[in-house]
Structures are given as C-alpha cells and as structure tokens.
MIZALUM-382749 format. One record per residue (C-alpha): x, y, z; residue number from 0. Coordinates in Angstrom, 3 decimals, decimal comma, m for minus. Layout:
+----------+----------+----------+-----+
|       px |       py |       pz |   i |
+----------+----------+----------+-----+
|        X |        Y |        Z | NUM |
...
+----------+----------+----------+-----+
***
This chain:
+----------+----------+----------+-----+
|       px |       py |       pz |   i |
+----------+----------+----------+-----+
|    0,000 |    0,000 |    0,000 |   0 |
|    1,366 |    3,346 |   m0,961 |   1 |
|    2,060 |    6,153 |    1,504 |   2 |
|   m0,694 |    8,334 |   m0,015 |   3 |
|   m3,297 |    5,601 |    0,383 |   4 |
|   m2,275 |    4,963 |    3,992 |   5 |
|   m2,588 |    8,649 |    4,793 |   6 |
|   m6,041 |    8,777 |    3,200 |   7 |
|   m7,218 |    5,775 |    5,241 |   8 |
|   m5,884 |    7,321 |    8,463 |   9 |
|   m7,632 |   10,603 |    7,652 |  10 |
|  m10,928 |    8,813 |    6,914 |  11 |
|  m10,594 |    6,878 |   10,166 |  12 |
|  m10,105 |   10,099 |   12,125 |  13 |
|  m13,171 |   11,641 |   10,492 |  14 |
|  m15,272 |    8,565 |   11,295 |  15 |
|  m13,997 |    8,588 |   14,881 |  16 |
|  m14,885 |   12,252 |   15,219 |  17 |
|  m18,453 |   11,612 |   13,908 |  18 |
|  m18,934 |    8,650 |   16,280 |  19 |
|  m17,657 |   10,675 |   19,249 |  20 |
|  m20,043 |   13,471 |   18,386 |  21 |
|  m23,002 |   11,068 |   18,282 |  22 |
|  m21,999 |    9,407 |   21,551 |  23 |
|  m21,460 |   12,762 |   23,177 |  24 |
|  m25,008 |   13,764 |   22,315 |  25 |
|  m26,315 |   10,580 |   23,935 |  26 |
|  m24,155 |   10,997 |   27,057 |  27 |
|  m22,354 |    7,687 |   26,490 |  28 |
|  m19,240 |    9,116 |   25,029 |  29 |
|  m17,012 |    9,583 |   28,076 |  30 |
|  m15,421 |    6,096 |   28,205 |  31 |
|  m15,212 |    5,907 |   24,465 |  32 |
|  m13,745 |    9,402 |   24,165 |  33 |
|  m10,970 |    8,464 |   26,564 |  34 |
|  m10,201 |    5,313 |   24,593 |  35 |
|  m10,223 |    7,116 |   21,262 |  36 |
|   m8,063 |    9,916 |   22,605 |  37 |
|   m5,512 |    7,376 |   23,822 |  38 |
|   m5,484 |    5,740 |   20,398 |  39 |
|   m5,398 |    8,980 |   18,427 |  40 |
|   m2,868 |   10,834 |   20,619 |  41 |
|    0,254 |    9,255 |   19,086 |  42 |
|   m1,034 |   10,085 |   15,612 |  43 |
|   m1,881 |   13,650 |   16,624 |  44 |
|    1,542 |   14,074 |   18,238 |  45 |
|    3,224 |   12,749 |   15,126 |  46 |
|    1,277 |   15,165 |   12,903 |  47 |
|    2,100 |   17,998 |   15,295 |  48 |
|    5,810 |   17,114 |   15,242 |  49 |
|    5,815 |   16,917 |   11,450 |  50 |
|    3,948 |   20,212 |   11,176 |  51 |
|    6,352 |   21,949 |   13,548 |  52 |
|    9,341 |   20,524 |   11,697 |  53 |
|    7,933 |   21,662 |    8,368 |  54 |
|    7,316 |   25,122 |    9,787 |  55 |
|   10,897 |   25,338 |   11,051 |  56 |
|   12,226 |   24,048 |    7,729 |  57 |
|   10,276 |   26,692 |    5,834 |  58 |
|   11,585 |   29,361 |    8,202 |  59 |
|   15,154 |   28,075 |    7,731 |  60 |
|   14,747 |   28,093 |    3,960 |  61 |
|   13,459 |   31,650 |    4,062 |  62 |
|   16,379 |   32,703 |    6,288 |  63 |
|   18,833 |   30,879 |    4,026 |  64 |
|   17,510 |   32,821 |    1,049 |  65 |
|   17,882 |   36,089 |    2,951 |  66 |
|   21,445 |   35,187 |    3,990 |  67 |
|   22,353 |   34,289 |    0,415 |  68 |
|   21,087 |   37,670 |   m0,801 |  69 |
|   22,999 |   39,423 |    2,002 |  70 |
|   26,200 |   37,526 |    1,103 |  71 |
|   25,815 |   38,465 |   m2,559 |  72 |
|   25,337 |   42,114 |   m1,615 |  73 |
|   28,389 |   41,974 |    0,681 |  74 |
|   30,511 |   40,438 |   m2,078 |  75 |
|   29,537 |   43,257 |   m4,428 |  76 |
|   30,323 |   45,834 |   m1,740 |  77 |
|   33,720 |   44,254 |   m1,009 |  78 |
|   34,580 |   44,231 |   m4,729 |  79 |
|   33,616 |   47,905 |   m5,014 |  80 |
|   35,702 |   48,798 |   m1,946 |  81 |
|   38,711 |   46,917 |   m3,317 |  82 |
|   38,385 |   48,686 |   m6,658 |  83 |
|   38,103 |   52,034 |   m4,888 |  84 |
|   41,166 |   51,262 |   m2,764 |  85 |
|   43,122 |   50,312 |   m5,908 |  86 |
|   42,115 |   53,574 |   m7,592 |  87 |
|   43,142 |   55,570 |   m4,544 |  88 |
|   46,442 |   53,710 |   m4,375 |  89 |
|   47,126 |   54,383 |   m8,063 |  90 |
|   46,236 |   58,058 |   m7,641 |  91 |
|   48,466 |   58,393 |   m4,579 |  92 |
|   51,341 |   56,685 |   m6,370 |  93 |
|   50,959 |   59,004 |   m9,363 |  94 |
|   50,806 |   62,050 |   m7,090 |  95 |
|   54,016 |   60,878 |   m5,424 |  96 |
|   55,694 |   60,598 |   m8,835 |  97 |
|   54,615 |   64,133 |   m9,691 |  98 |
|   56,020 |   65,367 |   m6,388 |  99 |
|   59,301 |   63,620 |   m7,176 | 100 |
|   59,296 |   65,244 |  m10,625 | 101 |
|   58,837 |   68,680 |   m9,097 | 102 |
|   61,643 |   67,958 |   m6,642 | 103 |
|   63,968 |   66,948 |   m9,482 | 104 |
|   63,090 |   70,158 |  m11,321 | 105 |
|   63,800 |   72,236 |   m8,218 | 106 |
|   67,138 |   70,494 |   m7,682 | 107 |
|   68,178 |   70,885 |  m11,338 | 108 |
|   67,098 |   74,380 |  m12,406 | 109 |
|   69,585 |   74,302 |  m15,290 | 110 |
|   67,516 |   71,603 |  m17,039 | 111 |
|   64,510 |   72,258 |  m19,233 | 112 |
|   62,115 |   69,396 |  m18,490 | 113 |
|   58,698 |   68,262 |  m19,651 | 114 |
|   56,707 |   65,861 |  m17,489 | 115 |
|   54,783 |   63,021 |  m19,139 | 116 |
|   52,651 |   60,047 |  m18,179 | 117 |
|   53,344 |   56,531 |  m19,374 | 118 |
|   50,355 |   55,432 |  m21,453 | 119 |
|   51,605 |   52,163 |  m22,917 | 120 |
|   54,263 |   49,465 |  m23,006 | 121 |
|   55,250 |   47,340 |  m25,985 | 122 |
|   57,231 |   44,189 |  m25,246 | 123 |
|   56,461 |   42,616 |  m28,631 | 124 |
|   59,273 |   44,482 |  m30,397 | 125 |
|   61,899 |   42,923 |  m28,065 | 126 |
|   62,829 |   46,413 |  m26,868 | 127 |
|   60,326 |   46,762 |  m23,999 | 128 |
|   59,402 |   50,159 |  m25,400 | 129 |
|   57,581 |   52,623 |  m23,139 | 130 |
|   55,077 |   55,052 |  m24,674 | 131 |
|   54,466 |   58,501 |  m23,118 | 132 |
|   51,698 |   61,027 |  m23,727 | 133 |
|   53,948 |   63,891 |  m24,917 | 134 |
|   55,580 |   64,278 |  m28,301 | 135 |
|   56,885 |   66,759 |  m30,865 | 136 |
|   54,258 |   69,338 |  m29,962 | 137 |
|   55,864 |   69,486 |  m26,485 | 138 |
|   59,368 |   69,895 |  m27,895 | 139 |
|   60,442 |   66,252 |  m27,601 | 140 |
|   62,954 |   64,938 |  m30,139 | 141 |
|   64,609 |   61,594 |  m30,851 | 142 |
|   67,691 |   60,974 |  m28,694 | 143 |
|   66,594 |   63,032 |  m25,687 | 144 |
|   67,206 |   61,626 |  m22,195 | 145 |
|   64,328 |   60,509 |  m20,011 | 146 |
|   64,624 |   60,621 |  m16,216 | 147 |
|   62,510 |   59,502 |  m13,260 | 148 |
|   63,064 |   59,435 |   m9,516 | 149 |
|   66,306 |   61,338 |  m10,013 | 150 |
|   67,829 |   58,711 |  m12,315 | 151 |
|   68,114 |   57,851 |  m15,991 | 152 |
|   65,102 |   55,914 |  m17,246 | 153 |
|   65,938 |   55,749 |  m20,963 | 154 |
|   66,062 |   57,779 |  m24,146 | 155 |
|   63,607 |   58,792 |  m26,852 | 156 |
|   63,684 |   56,616 |  m29,983 | 157 |
|   60,532 |   57,654 |  m31,856 | 158 |
|   58,278 |   60,713 |  m31,803 | 159 |
|   54,821 |   61,582 |  m33,080 | 160 |
|   53,060 |   64,879 |  m32,549 | 161 |
|   51,468 |   63,760 |  m29,265 | 162 |
|   53,416 |   60,653 |  m28,148 | 163 |
|   56,964 |   59,369 |  m27,904 | 164 |
|   58,586 |   55,933 |  m27,595 | 165 |
|   61,200 |   55,459 |  m24,880 | 166 |
|   63,909 |   52,790 |  m24,937 | 167 |
|   64,390 |   51,957 |  m21,229 | 168 |
|   67,882 |   51,509 |  m19,800 | 169 |
|   67,199 |   47,868 |  m18,928 | 170 |
|   66,508 |   46,899 |  m22,573 | 171 |
|   69,209 |   44,642 |  m24,118 | 172 |
|   69,291 |   47,133 |  m27,011 | 173 |
|   70,235 |   50,034 |  m24,721 | 174 |
|   73,878 |   51,185 |  m24,514 | 175 |
|   74,881 |   54,355 |  m22,657 | 176 |
|   78,301 |   55,941 |  m22,169 | 177 |
|   78,913 |   56,316 |  m18,423 | 178 |
|   81,412 |   57,196 |  m15,718 | 179 |
|   82,007 |   55,393 |  m12,446 | 180 |
|   82,809 |   58,134 |   m9,925 | 181 |
|   85,282 |   56,977 |   m7,274 | 182 |
|   86,567 |   59,044 |   m4,363 | 183 |
|   89,747 |   60,026 |   m6,198 | 184 |
|   89,169 |   59,176 |   m9,853 | 185 |
|   86,619 |   58,239 |  m12,502 | 186 |
|   86,436 |   55,328 |  m14,901 | 187 |
|   84,886 |   55,300 |  m18,360 | 188 |
|   82,737 |   52,521 |  m19,695 | 189 |
|   79,562 |   51,621 |  m21,529 | 190 |
|   76,411 |   50,592 |  m19,718 | 191 |
|   74,327 |   47,851 |  m21,317 | 192 |
|   70,829 |   46,710 |  m20,470 | 193 |
|   70,294 |   43,046 |  m19,659 | 194 |
|   66,508 |   42,791 |  m19,576 | 195 |
|   66,950 |   42,000 |  m15,889 | 196 |
|   67,058 |   43,944 |  m12,652 | 197 |
|   70,722 |   44,991 |  m12,998 | 198 |
|   72,820 |   46,631 |  m15,722 | 199 |
|   76,362 |   45,793 |  m16,873 | 200 |
|   79,120 |   48,405 |  m17,197 | 201 |
|   81,633 |   47,079 |  m19,716 | 202 |
|   85,040 |   48,063 |  m21,155 | 203 |
|   86,464 |   49,309 |  m17,865 | 204 |
|   90,247 |   49,741 |  m17,983 | 205 |
|   92,105 |   47,248 |  m15,821 | 206 |
|   93,967 |   50,071 |  m14,061 | 207 |
|   90,888 |   52,192 |  m13,383 | 208 |
|   90,101 |   52,814 |   m9,729 | 209 |
|   86,600 |   51,520 |   m9,174 | 210 |
|   84,953 |   50,023 |   m6,113 | 211 |
|   81,658 |   48,566 |   m5,017 | 212 |
|   79,341 |   51,398 |   m4,047 | 213 |
|   80,705 |   53,913 |   m6,604 | 214 |
|   77,947 |   55,934 |   m8,277 | 215 |
|   77,560 |   55,674 |  m12,046 | 216 |
|   76,471 |   58,682 |  m14,161 | 217 |
|   76,164 |   59,498 |  m17,858 | 218 |
|   79,408 |   60,714 |  m19,440 | 219 |
|   78,031 |   62,548 |  m22,523 | 220 |
|   80,586 |   60,798 |  m24,751 | 221 |
|   79,087 |   60,628 |  m28,202 | 222 |
|   76,872 |   63,587 |  m27,360 | 223 |
|   73,635 |   61,590 |  m27,105 | 224 |
|   72,857 |   62,342 |  m23,460 | 225 |
|   73,746 |   65,178 |  m21,068 | 226 |
|   76,630 |   64,539 |  m18,708 | 227 |
|   76,123 |   63,710 |  m15,043 | 228 |
|   72,654 |   62,102 |  m15,015 | 229 |
|   72,688 |   59,503 |  m12,189 | 230 |
|   72,181 |   55,958 |  m13,405 | 231 |
|   72,939 |   53,685 |  m10,437 | 232 |
|   75,743 |   52,286 |   m8,302 | 233 |
|   78,248 |   49,465 |   m8,640 | 234 |
|   77,287 |   46,354 |   m6,669 | 235 |
|   79,913 |   43,931 |   m8,012 | 236 |
|   83,105 |   43,924 |  m10,085 | 237 |
|   83,984 |   41,088 |  m12,428 | 238 |
|   87,320 |   40,246 |  m14,055 | 239 |
|   87,433 |   38,213 |  m17,252 | 240 |
|   90,265 |   35,654 |  m17,523 | 241 |
|   90,429 |   36,269 |  m21,283 | 242 |
|   90,484 |   40,078 |  m21,257 | 243 |
|   92,433 |   42,854 |  m19,589 | 244 |
|   89,226 |   44,869 |  m19,346 | 245 |
|   86,825 |   44,525 |  m16,449 | 246 |
|   83,102 |   44,892 |  m16,060 | 247 |
|   80,850 |   45,893 |  m13,190 | 248 |
|   77,296 |   45,023 |  m12,210 | 249 |
|   75,281 |   48,209 |  m11,693 | 250 |
|   72,066 |   48,476 |   m9,713 | 251 |
|   69,947 |   51,112 |  m11,500 | 252 |
|   68,128 |   53,907 |   m9,724 | 253 |
|   65,107 |   53,378 |  m11,952 | 254 |
|   63,171 |   50,179 |  m12,543 | 255 |
|   61,055 |   50,966 |  m15,645 | 256 |
|   58,310 |   48,472 |  m14,791 | 257 |
|   57,455 |   50,582 |  m11,731 | 258 |
|   57,197 |   53,879 |  m13,624 | 259 |
|   54,066 |   55,840 |  m14,381 | 260 |
|   55,466 |   59,399 |  m14,621 | 261 |
|   58,723 |   60,469 |  m16,305 | 262 |
|   60,487 |   63,659 |  m17,411 | 263 |
|   62,146 |   64,334 |  m20,744 | 264 |
|   65,194 |   66,610 |  m20,732 | 265 |
|   64,554 |   69,083 |  m23,544 | 266 |
|   67,755 |   71,019 |  m23,001 | 267 |
|   70,252 |   72,493 |  m20,584 | 268 |
|   71,154 |   76,058 |  m19,762 | 269 |
|   74,385 |   76,916 |  m21,672 | 270 |
|   77,393 |   76,843 |  m19,383 | 271 |
|   75,559 |   74,919 |  m16,649 | 272 |
+----------+----------+----------+-----+
***
C-alpha cells in the first residue's frame, strides 16, 4: 500500500472517529469511548504535530537561508567595489608621489629644461620593452633626448609623433649608454648595457681604473647623445674576465622601468651649466 493511500485511510478513520464521538457525546455515552479514542489517536496527533512543527521550522530556515544568500551576494559586491576604490586611490596616490618627485627633481636641477609626461603604454612585442608617453613633438620632444625619473636615468627617446613618444628603457638589451664610475679620487669610463633583468652591466672598464663597489655611475656625454652627469645607479659587483684585460661591473639602477608611471624628458640644458 502506498504512503498516499495509507494517509487517506488514516484521515478517513479520524473523520469517522470524530463523527462517532459526536453522536456518543449527544447521547451521554461518550465519556469512556472518548478516553479510549483519545488514547489511540494521541500518538497520531503528536506525530502530525511534530511533522507540522518541523515543516514550519524548515520553511523558516529556507526563508532565512535565502535572505542570507542575498545578504552575502550584496556583501561580495560591496567588497569588490571597496577593493576597486582602494586600488584607484592607491594608483592616484602613487601618481601624485611621482609628480612630487618630478617637481623635486626640477627644483634640484634648475639648469635643465624638463617636460613631465605620463606613461600610457608598453610594448614588449618588439623585443625592446618600449615605453610610450603622452607627450611628443608638440611638447618639444625629439629623438635621442634623455628621459629621467626618480632622479635617475630611465631611458632615451627613440621615436616621436606629434602627441606621443617611444622610450627605450635603460634595462633593454638594445640600450647602450656611455657612463662614468665616480670613485673618491678618480673616474672610470665605460659603456652601460641593459640586460633585460634587474641589474645593468658596465663594460670596457680599464684594468687600471680605480673603481669600487658602491661607486655611483652617471652618464658621461661621450658621443653627445645624453647630457653629462645624469645619475644611473651604483656598482654592486666587479667582475674580471680571464680572457680580457678589461673589467666589467654590475650596476644596480636607480630606476626600474616596470614601476614607472610618470617620467620627465630633458629638452635642453642652460648653456654653461
């Protein structure tokens, strides 16, 4: 017998019992019978009551679960919005800090004519890790000009349009800059090559040149491509080749291009400065 049929039979039995009790009650002979029927029916009534209470609690739990799910969804949206807002504030603060550093560099180097620009793109597909800025020929920028950031050399201009310019960063393997290592008593000439890594390599250092770990490295202006004296980094290691009389040094740069968002292009220098 199926559960639905059993429930129907029980329900019919309860109805019949109720009708019989009503008839007996009217005749005054119902008291013993009522007690017997109540004892028989009580377990069934208790079971129905328990089931009804459980169903009521289950419905309440389901309703609360739905409310909690909606609250969790709303909280997730709010958290995502707060994280996005925090990221925007962090980016804005970082950019403001770069602009403050640019103003400081301008104040400390009044002999330089500088134009400040934002980085608006990066192109690593050309194997040069080119950086694109939002200033170009209309701002006086020309190919070959030096680009600085955070008080150090960031690269040089390689291509110019009216409103943008491409920068070859110092860390690019295609970048070579004439530099000087400035010791306490003497300087040493060399060329600084990018490695596409965190450090740069200063090559062609004379074997007799006085260099030491910690010496600052600046542009030398040999070849006339960049102004003299722009800080580039400092020597962190010196290497001697067994097959050459020349030495080379590992240079830690002042500028890591991947962390840049604001740069300055040196348009010129006051004559005699």
